[in-house]
ROMAR-66785 format. One record per residue (C-alpha): x, y, z; residue in three letters; residue number from 1; chain. Coordinates in nm, 3 decimals, always signed. Layout:
N
+---------+---------+---------+---------+-----+--------+
:      xx :      yy :      zz : residuo : num : cadena :
+---------+---------+---------+---------+-----+--------+
:       X :       Y :       Z :     ALA : NUM :      A :
...
+---------+---------+---------+---------+-----+--------+
// end
This chain:
110
+---------+---------+---------+---------+-----+--------+
:      xx :      yy :      zz : residuo : num : cadena :
+---------+---------+---------+---------+-----+--------+
:  +8.336 : +11.219 :  +9.873 :     MET :   1 :      A :
:  +8.625 : +11.156 : +10.103 :     GLN :   2 :      A :
:  +8.713 : +11.404 : +10.379 :     ASP :   3 :      A :
:  +9.081 : +11.497 : +10.383 :     ASN :   4 :      A :
:  +9.207 : +11.663 : +10.697 :     VAL :   5 :      A :
:  +9.466 : +11.931 : +10.638 :     HIS :   6 :      A :
:  +9.682 : +12.075 : +10.911 :     THR :   7 :      A :
:  +9.801 : +12.430 : +10.865 :     HIS :   8 :      A :
: +10.078 : +12.589 : +11.069 :     VAL :   9 :      A :
: +10.004 : +12.958 : +11.095 :     LEU :  10 :      A :
: +10.265 : +13.235 : +11.104 :     LYS :  11 :      A :
: +10.231 : +13.262 : +11.482 :     ASP :  12 :      A :
: +10.306 : +12.889 : +11.518 :     GLY :  13 :      A :
:  +9.953 : +12.782 : +11.602 :     SER :  14 :      A :
:  +9.820 : +12.472 : +11.432 :     VAL :  15 :      A :
:  +9.478 : +12.464 : +11.267 :     VAL :  16 :      A :
:  +9.322 : +12.153 : +11.115 :     SER :  17 :      A :
:  +9.024 : +12.140 : +10.886 :     HIS :  18 :      A :
:  +8.871 : +11.896 : +10.644 :     ALA :  19 :      A :
:  +8.808 : +11.934 : +10.276 :     HIS :  20 :      A :
:  +8.540 : +11.724 : +10.113 :     GLY :  21 :      A :
:  +8.760 : +11.656 :  +9.813 :     HIS :  22 :      A :
:  +9.068 : +11.471 :  +9.706 :     THR :  23 :      A :
:  +9.354 : +11.635 :  +9.522 :     HIS :  24 :      A :
:  +9.209 : +11.599 :  +9.176 :     SER :  25 :      A :
:  +9.255 : +11.914 :  +8.981 :     HIS :  26 :      A :
:  +9.165 : +12.054 :  +8.642 :     THR :  27 :      A :
:  +9.441 : +11.862 :  +8.464 :     GLN :  28 :      A :
:  +9.382 : +11.516 :  +8.610 :     THR :  29 :      A :
:  +9.262 : +11.358 :  +8.284 :     LYS :  30 :      A :
:  +9.553 : +11.507 :  +8.089 :     GLN :  31 :      A :
:  +9.802 : +11.394 :  +8.357 :     VAL :  32 :      A :
:  +9.666 : +11.040 :  +8.358 :     LEU :  33 :      A :
:  +9.669 : +11.025 :  +7.977 :     ARG :  34 :      A :
: +10.032 : +11.135 :  +7.972 :     ARG :  35 :      A :
: +10.127 : +10.884 :  +8.243 :     ILE :  36 :      A :
:  +9.967 : +10.602 :  +8.045 :     HIS :  37 :      A :
: +10.152 : +10.719 :  +7.732 :     ASN :  38 :      A :
: +10.485 : +10.714 :  +7.918 :     VAL :  39 :      A :
: +10.412 : +10.366 :  +8.054 :     ILE :  40 :      A :
: +10.332 : +10.243 :  +7.703 :     GLY :  41 :      A :
: +10.641 : +10.407 :  +7.566 :     HIS :  42 :      A :
: +10.856 : +10.243 :  +7.836 :     MET :  43 :      A :
: +10.704 :  +9.904 :  +7.752 :     GLN :  44 :      A :
: +10.802 :  +9.966 :  +7.389 :     GLY :  45 :      A :
: +11.157 : +10.047 :  +7.497 :     ILE :  46 :      A :
: +11.168 :  +9.730 :  +7.706 :     SER :  47 :      A :
: +11.060 :  +9.534 :  +7.398 :     ASP :  48 :      A :
: +11.332 :  +9.706 :  +7.194 :     MET :  49 :      A :
: +11.597 :  +9.601 :  +7.447 :     VAL :  50 :      A :
: +11.466 :  +9.244 :  +7.464 :     GLU :  51 :      A :
: +11.475 :  +9.225 :  +7.083 :     ASN :  52 :      A :
: +11.831 :  +9.351 :  +7.066 :     GLY :  53 :      A :
: +11.754 :  +9.680 :  +6.890 :     ARG :  54 :      A :
: +12.034 :  +9.924 :  +6.826 :     ASP :  55 :      A :
: +12.144 : +10.117 :  +7.137 :     CYS :  56 :      A :
: +12.114 : +10.448 :  +6.952 :     SER :  57 :      A :
: +11.747 : +10.377 :  +6.880 :     GLU :  58 :      A :
: +11.685 : +10.289 :  +7.244 :     VAL :  59 :      A :
: +11.859 : +10.609 :  +7.356 :     LEU :  60 :      A :
: +11.644 : +10.815 :  +7.120 :     MET :  61 :      A :
: +11.329 : +10.661 :  +7.265 :     GLN :  62 :      A :
: +11.453 : +10.724 :  +7.620 :     LEU :  63 :      A :
: +11.511 : +11.086 :  +7.525 :     SER :  64 :      A :
: +11.150 : +11.106 :  +7.408 :     ALA :  65 :      A :
: +11.034 : +10.964 :  +7.742 :     VAL :  66 :      A :
: +11.244 : +11.223 :  +7.928 :     ASN :  67 :      A :
: +11.077 : +11.500 :  +7.727 :     ALA :  68 :      A :
: +10.733 : +11.357 :  +7.807 :     SER :  69 :      A :
: +10.818 : +11.338 :  +8.177 :     LEU :  70 :      A :
: +10.940 : +11.700 :  +8.177 :     ARG :  71 :      A :
: +10.610 : +11.812 :  +8.024 :     LYS :  72 :      A :
: +10.421 : +11.601 :  +8.277 :     LEU :  73 :      A :
: +10.610 : +11.760 :  +8.568 :     LYS :  74 :      A :
: +10.529 : +12.108 :  +8.438 :     VAL :  75 :      A :
: +10.157 : +12.029 :  +8.410 :     ILE :  76 :      A :
: +10.147 : +11.886 :  +8.763 :     ILE :  77 :      A :
: +10.348 : +12.176 :  +8.905 :     LEU :  78 :      A :
: +10.125 : +12.439 :  +8.742 :     LYS :  79 :      A :
:  +9.813 : +12.263 :  +8.864 :     ASP :  80 :      A :
:  +9.960 : +12.235 :  +9.215 :     HIS :  81 :      A :
: +10.044 : +12.606 :  +9.222 :     VAL :  82 :      A :
:  +9.701 : +12.707 :  +9.090 :     GLU :  83 :      A :
:  +9.516 : +12.500 :  +9.351 :     HIS :  84 :      A :
:  +9.710 : +12.377 :  +9.653 :     CYS :  85 :      A :
:  +9.958 : +12.663 :  +9.680 :     ILE :  86 :      A :
:  +9.693 : +12.933 :  +9.637 :     VAL :  87 :      A :
:  +9.492 : +12.762 :  +9.912 :     ASP :  88 :      A :
:  +9.801 : +12.730 : +10.132 :     ALA :  89 :      A :
:  +9.883 : +13.099 : +10.097 :     ILE :  90 :      A :
:  +9.524 : +13.196 : +10.175 :     GLN :  91 :      A :
:  +9.531 : +12.984 : +10.491 :     HIS :  92 :      A :
:  +9.889 : +13.057 : +10.601 :     GLY :  93 :      A :
:  +9.982 : +12.691 : +10.551 :     ASP :  94 :      A :
: +10.362 : +12.699 : +10.577 :     ARG :  95 :      A :
: +10.389 : +12.317 : +10.571 :     GLN :  96 :      A :
: +10.245 : +12.293 : +10.218 :     THR :  97 :      A :
: +10.479 : +12.568 : +10.099 :     LEU :  98 :      A :
: +10.776 : +12.387 : +10.255 :     ASP :  99 :      A :
: +10.671 : +12.063 : +10.081 :     LYS : 100 :      A :
: +10.663 : +12.251 :  +9.749 :     LEU : 101 :      A :
: +11.014 : +12.380 :  +9.816 :     SER : 102 :      A :
: +11.135 : +12.025 :  +9.886 :     ASP : 103 :      A :
: +10.969 : +11.898 :  +9.568 :     ALA : 104 :      A :
: +11.130 : +12.176 :  +9.363 :     LEU : 105 :      A :
: +11.470 : +12.083 :  +9.507 :     ASP : 106 :      A :
: +11.415 : +11.722 :  +9.391 :     LYS : 107 :      A :
: +11.304 : +11.838 :  +9.044 :     LEU : 108 :      A :
: +11.620 : +12.040 :  +8.996 :     THR : 109 :      A :
: +11.868 : +11.772 :  +9.110 :     GLU : 110 :      A :
+---------+---------+---------+---------+-----+--------+
// end
């Protein structure tokens, strides 16, 4: 196992570092990887469609399907992150992790 050092900034401004003997693999890792591989395969199929001169409407429909898959993937990752990393961050007063989540949510909603 790999040790990951986390730095937590406490409410009083003090900084505490500690190591976890785990990586950020959570309960949904297999499902996330399966979905990523599906999206990659789907994108390769779309690339083939474009190379073969398929109708633009068909390509757009397939891109819409990829967007739906990516939305579902983001939800799975977000839920897993909240259930693990964010719970841990709250328990340890880790403001930095909470701020990173806020930044990520801003990007997701752009």
